[in-house]
PANUNU-881735 format. One record per residue (C-alpha): y, x, z negated. Coordinates in steps of 0.001 Angstrom, whole numbers, plus 500000, padded with zeros to 6 digits. Each point is the difference from the previous one (the first is absolute). Layout:
# PANUNU-881735
YXZ/...
This chain:
# PANUNU-881735
641291926464584622/496740500615501805/498920497049502090/496453498690499514/498123497396501947/498511496970498273/496291500182499227/497943496836500214/497207499110497558/497792496993500168/500107498902496387/503105498028499060/501788500844496765/503318498327499352/502418499438497148/500699496427498997/501317498113497000/496699498517498901/499039502398497187/500085499720496255/499351502520497284/496374500925500505/498110503249499909/498377501030503259/497719502850500923/502131502798501394/497641502432501665/498871500472503562/497161502055501478/500949503615499500/501827501240503047/503106502001500681/501703503019501457/499138503513498954/502417502861500129/499352503379501570/497141501020502287/496612498418499410/497063502269499266/496950498165501300/496779500881498209/497643497798502010/499278499530503725/502128497721502155/498404496553499967/501737498855503200/498194500227503321/501809501544502980/502957500862497774/501738502200502638/499353497709502997/497905502649501768/497712497118500908/502769497795501274/500255496811497920/496285499860499180/499376498654496446/503554498612499911/501093496404500567/503342498795501340/501388497146497897/501506497510502520/501701502733502023/499209502694502600/499505503734499768/498905503161501734/499549503722499306/502206502698501498/498881503600500380/502555502720499325/499083501416503395/501189496831501794/503503499755498558/501678498271497108/501012496508498925/503227499282498187/501285503537500227/497534501441497463/498514503364500836/496397500991499297/498297503343499986/497488500609502765/496628498357499595/501048497168497688/499751496234500462/501875497107498530/499734496229500152/502787497694501179/499953496458498604/502150497805502212/500739496355500957/500452499154496299/501346496471499445/499845500016496178/500726502601497310/496394499888498737/498415500803503351/498573503510500305/496842502098499958/497121499330497604/496543501189499004/497334498340497842/499122502394497135/497911497637497829/496826502083500026/501854503264499293/501789499180496711/498900499223496471/501593498578496887/501563502285497422/500655502848502430/503474501129500980/500705500481503705/502930501916501437/501501499046503342/501893502381502258/501210499075503474/502295501593502574/502023497218501620/503042499355502141/501775497142501783/501320499317503465/502218497273501381/502677500131497313/503565499818501265/501364501539496811/499208500697496356/496474500165498605/497029497754499368/497455499850497207/496334500633500811/497635498645497348/496407500690499048/498329496829498739/496545498962498812/498799496464500727/497415498789497465/497855496969500767/498073498188497268/497628497110500568/501600496650499252/503520501284499403/503015500990502057/500254503546501320/502023502406497867/502186502808501278/500420503285498151/503016502162500756/498926503676500194/503053501886501195/502885500130502431/502245502426501821/503235499608501903/499705501272503573/502716500687502555/499684500229503746/498956503470501169/498373501339496841/496646499930498206/499957498945496332/497331500291497332/498834496771498354/498213500449496671/498551497733497362/496956499260497908/497847497055498970/497171499114497671/497836496893499747/498608498555496794/497974497290501750/498203500213503303/501296497687502744/497766498437502623/502084501784502614/502656502746499831/502167500719503041/502453502896500131/502917499676502378/503404501367500955/502859497533500551/503656499413499180/502656500551502683/501863497058501481/498532498222503043/500499501977503197/499864503389498271/496941502111500910/498033501772497258/498880503551500840/497044501432498032/498983503638500225/497298500032497338/498834498079496927/497896501186497087/498575498146497024/498361502354497531/498285499352496703/501722502123497370/497035499962497598/499165503534498801/496319499400500731/499394501815503279/496251500414499635/499162497133502324/499673499838503725/500822496294500058/503418498862501158/499971497566497104/501604501293496809/498002500283496789/501867498241497195/500340502122496887/501516497207497889/501915502556497966/503254498070500221/498495496670498924/500093499802496212/497355497248499975/496528501346499298/497195498529502101/502431497878502055/497379498632502430/497178499567497450/497784502619501648/499102501096496460/499183496471498915/502290498601497313/500649503329498304/503584500251498639/500479496215500421/499792497254497386/500606496287499624/503149498689498374/498670497071498001/497223499359502502/496995501567501722/500109502202503080/497229500412502557/499275502249502997/499099498512503414/499171501038503506/500242496343501075/500528496508498600/499823496413501153/496734500302501894/501245503101501786/503245498413501173/502127502261497788/499617503701500735/502253502983499296/502834500592502429/500037503684499069/497088502087498736/496683498590498785/500846498185496767/502467497742498240/500353498742496435/500557496553498526/501645498881496785/497894496997499057/499549497483497154/503780499913499631/501304497480497451/503696500990500061/502408500811502824/500538503486498526/496284500875500189/499176502530502692/498834503498500864/501769503021498530/500158503785499787/501644502228497412/502354502406501819/501715501474496943/498979503569500770/501095499837503624/503495498477500039/503282501779499386/503228498454498754/502977499709502354/497774500263503076/499720497069502402/496464498931500912/498922497709502788/497015497738499579/497834498632502809/497001497760499457/497636498061502249/499179496690498267/498686496466500475/498768497130497805/496696498136499658/498692496862498356/501076496941498031/501013498205503231/503290501924500035/500984500947503545/503164501989499214/501618501396496888/502523502562498885/498453503379499160/502223502396498066/499889503698499204/501386500624496523/500552503054497843/499388499711496270/501867502690498098/499796500766496297/502789502121498552/499580502493497143/501543497466497591/497320497482501140/502352497810502050/498346498389502994/501537499718503454/498660498092502971/501357501269503319/499451497869503083/499150502289502911/499053497746502890/498629496609500930/498409498455503051/498703496582500987/496288500692500252/497443497734501684/496269499438499944/499843500597503759/500938503662500456/501188503185498335/503766500364499614/502092503057499186/502179500001496889/502720502633499603/502606500895497405/501709502765498065/500575500890496370/501666502631497851/499540500856496335/503241500701498177/498650501225496689/497047502027498783/497200497482499393/497028500333497703/497838497913502320/500277498667503569/497573497584501630/500244498567503515/498237496688500550/499697497075502406/500521496425498765/501405496638501045/497570497407501421/498962496934497969/497168500317497522/496582499786501619/501181501705503188/498704503523500647/502334502817501039/498423502285502599/501353503494500608/498835502306502781/502280502964499319/502923500946497772/502338502912500698/502768501183497662/501886503066501184/503412501610499717/502296497998502247/501489501721503010/503782500202499979/501644497497502302/501893501758502806/503781499424499881/501284497119502099/501902500569503220/503408498283500180/499833496999502357/501454500559503450/503070497729500211/501653501922502809/501397497651502654/499255496984497803/502467497192500766/501042498937496504/501335496469499828/498567498920503367/498077496721499862/496378500241501178/499776496220500506/500142498978503643/502444497233500961/501147499613496410/503139498083501063/497895497595502115/502242500431503027/496839499922502105/498497496931498374/496746500756498200/499131502926502271/498258502710497953/498939497471497345/496784498035499707/498838497262497622/497456501159497428/497605497101499846/500294496549501498/503744499498499540/502963499672502355/503010502314500385/503358498902501388/503521501416499926/502862498116498342/503597500808499029/501866499722496703/498822502962497918/502359502499498273/501915502469502143/500404502554497215/497402502628499191/498130499404496707/501791501999497253/497182502453499162/499602500966503656/503771500245500420/500170502449497102/497475502231501770/501331499665503538/503752499975499365/502276498360502615/497793498065502356/500139497441502807/499912496356499006/496718498133500281/499567497598502910/499810496783497965/496628499192501614/496798499523498038/496304499337500545/498841496549498930/496291499878499148/498444496538500092/496471498643499883/498927502381497233/496620499057498536/499409503151497907/502292502020497717/499504503157502111/501255498447503218/503304501219501403/501705502245502559/498452503434500607/500380503237501950/497817503083500516/501979503119498982/497273502660499832/501575502450502423/503480499656498514/499187501306496523/499909503613498841/497871501339497177/501602500740496608/503263498295500983/501418497331497686/500881496784501828/502365497370498645/499302496334500715/502718497367500228/500279496415501225/501547496584499388/497412497284499290/500116496270499385/497516497132499722/500040496496501395/499945496769498060/496847498516498601/498965502702497536/498705498861496637/501563502873498046/501186503590500251/498425501873502908/499164503667500246/501104501728503212/498615503443500738/500452502651502660/496478501401500246/498373502792501957/496398500087501075/499019503668500040/496453500262501347/499055496730498256/501713500995496757/502963498022498669/503263501825499269/502884498276498264/503285500473501869/502036497830497646/500093496407498845/502251497346498595/499691496502498570/501730497139501819/500519496595498393/502944498568501967/501312499757503561/502174503134499825/499397503314501768/498559502639497650/499995503763500340/496624501695499977/499825503750499472/497297502563499440/498561503290501202/496744501678500953/498539503289501182/496790500926501823/498403503318499106/497013500300502344/499808498983503615/498882496377500459/498533498537503154/502011496779499761/503069498795498100/501163496404500243/503082498581498271/500130496282499305/501986497561497857/497925497616497895/499803498190496683/501105496353499891/497401497284499537/498365498429503021/502204497409501657/503222501700498892/502122501311502870/501173503599499793/503202501522501399/500549503738500498/503181501737501163/500993503627500588/496775501723498979/500708503715499649/497480502783499391/501661503381500206/499428503542498732/502443500575497184/501747503335499457/499783500055496239/501792503338499722/503080498583501713/500690497866496922/499831502937497601/503603501098500643/501257496596498867/497688500088496962/501287503437499008/503568498676499985/498978496973497938/498116502203497568/503071502210499621/502090496952499089/497736498504497352/498060502962498543/502852502505499674/503191500354497999/503041502267500219/500257502747497390/503022502063498962/499394503133497937/503233500862498118/500347503569498727/502216501274497181/500366503126497896/500793502403502851/503182501020501748/500572498051503222/500273503254501933/496285500575499337/498893496687501503/499618501533503430/497592502577498535/497920497404498142/496788498940501745/498110496792499194/496414499235500875/498806496430499410/496294499258500209/498399496645499359/496784500474498059/498857496367499986/500874496803501829/499758497180497466/499022497348502547/496511498876498911/497289501247502358/496586499672498416/496326499755500774/496774498364498970/497657502201497940/496560499471498480/498111501491497080/497600501993502151/502945501566501909/501439501795497014/496909502178499523/501123501784503192/502793502440499140/501080500197503645/500552496255500038/501920500130496728/502217502861501212/500998498099503137/500533496816498000/502287501404497311/501958502097502501/500813497280502514/500058496647498156/502061498620497125/498175496675499524/496336499002499820/497826496905500092/496301499837499132/497688498834502773/497489498064497866/500125501277496451/502390497358498621/498450497017501789/498185497497497854/496648500536501719/500282503691499037/501285499691496439/497589497152499060/497108499883502491/497904497974497545/501485497740497356/500943502022496946/498985503322501621/503316501837500363/500795503178501903/503544501304499572/499089503678499966/500487500508503742/503444498403499922/500872502003496873/499064503262501732/502169499173503024/502909498883497847/499774503183497946/500226502136503156/503040498057501209/501801500192496663/499424503754499736/501599500457503425/502826497469499428/498686497732502738/500771496284499603/497248497441500500/499493496507501387/497439497702498394/497719498630502705/498925497351499291/499685497582497070/498232497301502029/498757499728503577/500085496491501431/497468500561502818/496622498462499135/497922502920501279/501619502417497540/499249497964496858/497113501068497738/497016497675499864/500280499567496237/503524498653500427/498888497579502710/497296498648497681/502484499003497253/501066496403499473/503681499132500181/500771500479496299/498110503280499751/501647501238503197/503433499264498578/499054501928496863/498735502917502075/503270500087501992/502023500063496786/497773502729498554/500438502062503165/503777499747499730/500033500794496275/497542502878500253/501522501763503002/503693499594499329/499754500696496274/497972503164500569/502408501345502637/503293498531498814/502894502046501348/497743502304502015/499979498272503406/503371499460501646/498668497232502275/497148497526500012/498533498137502954/499316496856498018/497691497985502267/499107501847503157/499975498313503435/500860496440499024/500695499148503656/496400500843500904/498068498690496992/500093497260497352/497118500541497557/502019499654496792/502259497288501379/497018497947501141/498268500315496629/502966499830497617/502677498047501838/503169500701501940/502029501215497013/497603502809499006/501743502476502284/503395499507498384/498336500159496555/498539503390500858/503477501340500788/501563498457496891/497309501331497659/500083503464501559/503787500113499543/499677498985496364/497376502672499309/501862502826501788/503640499143500778/500656503541501266/497751499612503060/501256498578503300/497587497303501173/499106499912503700/498357497731502501/497883501970502449/498490499053503362/498994501315503415/500927499407503676/503510499005498931/501802502479502235/498051500120503264/500245496533501572/496253499483500175/499105497626497148/501520496553499579/498678499723496442/502287502800498844/502952499997502403/503358500719498308/500941496318499969/496773499019498191/500422502890497569/503549498934499179/498887496403499383/497249501286497718/502392502169497959/502621497278499699/497323497548498857/498908502403497255/503592500513498901/500588496245499876/497077499796497559/501682502617497832/497952503024501093/502041503199499455/499217501493503409/501824503325500050/498796501648503203/498459499379503418/496939502044500919/499189500489503673/496670501780500203/500583501575503415/496454500351501382/501374500029503523/498915500944503519/502261501116502861/503263499377498098/503173499239501931/503267500492498121/501917496832500953/497018497802499059/499703501638496577/503774499923499505/500195496313500895/497551499188497202/501940502153497539/503263498281500967/498521496573499309/498487500970496648/503169501876499041/501803496667499729/498169499428496697/501944502848498396/496863501471498433/498918503638500380/497408500443502737/497272502620499736/497385501045502512/497153500063497503/496914501062501993/501251501625503200/497512501489502422/499825500381503767/497001500801502156/499328501780503287/497221502284501179/502771502237501393/501840501868497241/503233500209502018/500058496242500530/499169499473496321/502951502251499167/502283497883502208/498762496815498310/500681501459496572/503459501217501004/500913496534501298/499090498390496679/501605502632497777/503244500041501990/500249496199500111/499502499866496232/502519502751499271/502598498401502278/499796496491498519/502167499239496953/497526497491498542/497146502527499818/499878501878496714/496670501812500176/497006500993502120/496422500432498838/497404501489502352/496498498610499599/498543503482499692/500272503177502046/496644501865499765/497165499498502488/496925498136498703/502105498450497245/501903497486502113/499289496317500545/500393500435503763/498539502547502383/502320502383501839/502893499423497622/499940503210497956/502668502708499879/497743502713498569/496520500680501343/497042499860497631/499957503730499290/503758500307499506/501456500712503448/503290498177500599/499815498169503332/502829499004502357/500737496811498078/500218501978496766/502300502555501597/502298497216501215/500080498527496493/501010503348498525/502626500498502728/501598496676499061/499924500909496319/501879503202500840/502470498115502182/500820497765497031/501195502918497886/503648501123500207/501137503638499958/503347501663500613/501373503545499747/503720500849500352/503213501262498351/502046498083497440/503092498586501743/503611500854499113/500157497035497608/497109501274497934/497601497401501365/496709499923501871/499078496701501711/496802498773501624/498003496817500595/496481499978498680/496938497910499317/499679498492496533/498014502271497727/499990503248498032/502063503018501080/500356503624499042/503361501681500562/500351503779500095/503545501394499912/500659503672500742/503403501508499227/501007503665500322/499092500467496327/497304497509499051/497284497559501044/499775496498498516/497311497326500418/500263496297499258/497726496999500472/501148496433500535/498598496650501107/501647498046502805/499560496281499337/500814497067502248/503669499088500270/502710498977502422/502685502479498931/499620503793500152/498324501608496998/502169502713498419/498221502885498265/502166502369497979/498937503654499709/501797502444497738/499839503530501374/
C-alpha cells in the first residue's frame, strides 16, 4: 500500500452519536480533481508564477523559503534543466504551512479556473507525501472556509504534476491560493504554478475572466436585468441597490431582490426552470441570502423545488437550508436530482416567519461536479489496541491528568482488575487492570471531572473504541448519567455513556472518529449532578482493528446461516458416477436484506433496477406514516403507498409497514394535536381501522408506535395503556403481520434513554399489558461502529427470544472506504448473530438519504466504495460448488439458506433442478433421478 502523509485542515469535522434522522444540505463549493492535461484558455492570473523574481508576490505562511537557480545546484536530488528556478519551502512545523498568494482581485464568480503546478518534496526518509492546492476564502463576519482544489503524491527525487479546478458562486472578501500538505519537517519544492481561466472568451486583455453564465440554468441570476424571469410565490418581489438607509448593499454585483409582504412561511421568490433541467442529473444550488424586518434577527431560509408530474401530482424537494441573519449575507448550498420527467419545475426560497423579507443577492443552479473518489486512509504502522491515555493505570499518581473545572483528583484503590467486557472482546487476552481509580470530589458542575489532552495521539479516519469502569459516590438523588466526552475544537463528541443508580462499578463503552484535523482534542469524564463524587478506573481509548474480528464473524455466520445438503442421485449405473459432473449455484440468499424507498425514487429506472436486483425486502420512508396518508383531517393520500406496494408485489419483494403511529411530539400533525381526548381516541381508532383494513395481509411487519423510548405524545394524552391497545387492535385487524417496537441508539452505547436494558424493560412492560409484541426493531443510525459494542447489545436483547431486525441501518463518513468499513461491520455483526433475522438499509441513493455521506450509489448512478463493499458481501453470502458425484452416488456441500439451481451433466444428458434450502439442524437430502 502506498504510504501517504496526513494533511491538516483548519475546520474540524468529526463523527459523533448526536444525530437523528434529518435532511441536511449535501453540497459544497464546486471543486475537485480533473483528469488529463489541462488546456488553459486564459492568461495565468498568478504573479511571478515561475519564481524568476525570487519570492516576490508570494507570502510564506509561518515558515521559511528561498529560490534555487538550476545553475547553482539542486535540492532534494531533483534535477532541473538549465535556466530554471524553483522555490524551496522549509522549516515547516505544521501540515498547512506553505506558500501563498492573494488572488482576490484576479478572480470572479461563475468562472472556472484550472490549476496546474509542478511540485516535489524533500526531507522524506521513505515513501511519498501529498502536496495539496487549497483556496482560503474569507467572508466578513464568518469563519474562513477552505476549498480543496487538488492533490498529488510526490516522492523524493522527482517532480509531479498537481492539477485541479475551482469555481466560485459568491465573491469572498479575500481569496488566498496556497500549496500545503506534507508532514512537518518535509520541504515543499515548487517549480511553477499556473491558474488559468478556462472561459472560452479570449477577447479581453484583462486577467479577470468574463463570466458567460452558460452553465447556470438560472436566468438573470444577479438581477442585472431587473426582475425579469423572477416572480413572487404568494407575495411581492422588489429590486434594490440598497436597503435600510444604505446599510444593506449587494455583496456581489449591483442589485439584489426582496420577497416582501409575506404572510406565510412558504412565500418567497421563485423562478420556473422547467425548460432547463434534465432528469437523472445532479444539480448544485448556491444562493447568497439574508433577512430583513419584523424584528427578526435570524431565521431559517430554505431552497425548495416544486415539481408537478404529468399526472398532476405535486412534489416538494428540500434542496438546502441556512440560518440567515439580518446582519450579513450568508451562503446557502445544496443539491437536487429529478428522478422522473416533470411537467413543471420551480425553484424558490422560503422559510422565515410571515412579515420577514427574504433578500437574495444571487442564485446559481448548475450541473454538479462529480465528487473525486476517496483515498483509503493510511493505517500503516498504526498500533491497533494501544491505549492513547497516558498513565491509565495511575501508577504515577495523577500525572498526565488534570481536573476540568474546580474539582479535586486523587488516586484510590479498590476498582475492578478485569478489563470491561466490550474492550476485552476487542483486545483479546490482556493484562489485568491495576485496581486503582481516580476519585473526583468537590464537583460543582455536571461537566467537572478528570481530563487529558490527546490531540497528537489521534489519527484521522481511524475508529477509536472507548472503555472504562465508572462509579458514583453516595448522596445522589436518583440515577446519574456518566459520560466519556471529547471536546473537539469546542464541539462535543459522545464517547459513550451509562446510567448509574447504585454503588457498583459500571462498564462504559463507546466509539468515535475524527475526519478532519482538529487543533485540540480533550477527553474528559462528566455527567453526575453537582456534589456527587465520581470514580473512574481503567480508561482506555484505542484504535480498533475492525477487520481482525471478521474472521470470527465469518465462522459464526457459517454456523447459523448455512446448512448441510446431500444430493442423492438415482437412475444411472454406479460406474457412471465418476463421469457425472454437478454444478450447484445459489441464485438467491433468503436472508432478508432490504432498503427504504420513496415514491419519487421509483420514477428513476436506474434506481429501480438496483433496488429489485439487490434487495428482497422494502420499507417506505414516509409514504405510510400518518402525516403523509392524512396530512389534514379527512384528506387521505394512499396513492403513493399503493404505487410503492405495487412495485414490490410485482417483483416479489416483501414489505414492512412503517409506521402506524409515531410517538415523538414533533412528528404529529397539528390537526391531531388540536383534538380533545375523546376525538383523539376516535382518530387513533380510525387510523388503525383505515390503514390495517386497507392493507390487510400485504405488509409482513408493522412498526406500531415508533420511538416510544424518545417520545410520549399519545401516552401523555390518552394514558399509559394506549400503547398496548394499539398493539392489540393492530393484531386483531391483521393477525398475519408481526408487530414491532422500533427505536434508535439501542446498539451504540451512547444514549441512556434507549440502552438495551431500558429497551428490554419497555418491551416486557408492553407484554405484561397484553401487547402482542412480535419483534424488536433496532434502527441502526450509527456512527463509527465497533463490533463488540453492537454484539453486546444484541446479546442482551436476544434474551427476550424475539426476532431482532435492523430496521433503518445507515452509516456515515466523508471517506467512502471508511463508510464501507462501517457498513461491513454492521452487516457482518447482524449476519453472525442468531437473534437477528433481517436487515433494512435506510436508503442507498445519494440525495435520497436522511444523512449526508451515507449513500452507496452516487446521485447519477455510480456505485461508490461503500456500494461495492455491499455487493461484495452479497456475493460472499451465496454458495456455489462444482465437482464429481462420489462413488456412493452423492454430492455434498454446505450452503447458505436460499434458492439453488443444480445442473447435472452425464455422458449422455444434462439435467437441471431447482430447490430451496430452508433452515434446519440436520442435513437436507435432495433426491435427483437421472
